[in-house]
C-alpha positions in Angstrom: -3.1 19.8 14.9 0.6 19.8 14.7 2.4 22.0 12.2 5.6 21.0 10.4 7.9 23.2 8.2 9.9 21.2 5.6 12.4 22.1 2.9 12.5 20.3 -0.4 14.6 20.8 -3.5 13.2 22.7 -6.5 12.8 19.6 -8.7 10.8 17.8 -6.0 8.7 20.9 -5.3 7.8 21.2 -9.0 6.9 17.5 -9.1 4.8 17.9 -6.0 2.9 20.9 -7.5 2.2 18.9 -10.6 1.0 16.0 -8.6 -1.2 18.2 -6.4 -2.8 19.8 -9.5 -3.3 16.5 -11.3 -5.1 15.0 -8.2 -7.0 18.3 -7.7 -6.0 18.9 -4.1 -7.3 22.1 -2.6 -4.2 22.7 -0.6 -0.6 21.5 -0.1 -1.4 20.5 3.4 -4.2 18.2 2.3 -1.9 16.6 -0.3 1.0 16.1 2.1 -1.4 14.6 4.7 -2.7 12.1 2.2 0.8 11.2 1.0 2.1 10.7 4.5 -1.0 8.7 5.5 -0.7 6.5 2.4 3.0 5.8 3.1 2.4 5.0 6.8 -0.6 2.8 6.1 1.3 0.9 3.4 3.8 -0.2 6.1 1.1 -1.3 8.5 1.8 -4.6 10.3 -0.3 -7.6 9.2 -3.0 -8.7 11.5 -2.9 -12.0 13.6 -4.7 -14.0 10.9 -2.3 -12.9 8.2 0.7 -13.6 10.3 -0.6 -17.1 11.1 -1.3 -17.8 7.3 2.2 -16.6 6.5 3.6 -19.0 9.2 1.5 -21.8 7.9 2.8 -21.3 4.4 6.4 -21.2 5.7 5.7 -24.5 7.6 4.0 -26.1 4.6 0.7 -26.4 6.4 -2.8 -25.9 4.9 -1.5 -25.8 1.3 -3.4 -27.0 -1.7 -1.4 -28.0 -4.8 -2.7 -28.0 -8.3 -1.5 -29.7 -11.4 -1.9 -26.6 -13.5 -3.0 -23.0 -13.3 -6.1 -24.0 -15.2 -7.1 -26.4 -12.3 -6.5 -23.6 -9.8 -8.7 -21.1 -11.7 -11.4 -23.7 -12.3 -11.7 -24.2 -8.5 -11.6 -20.4 -7.8 -14.4 -19.8 -10.3 -16.5 -22.6 -8.8 
């Protein structure tokens, strides 16, 4: 496992400590790993199906239009 040393300002350090305690992390390392993992995974590229759906929307393909939000929700609930 790689080891990193980082420096953060006092205000951020205090916020981090409060966050760590609030989330009940056993260690700073565990908390940092989760925060980094969460940030990286949130930037994950969409899969092929998602990219195709996005392209279809941009091209105006496979779209269903509704007269009202109520019509939409009625179909979703069906």
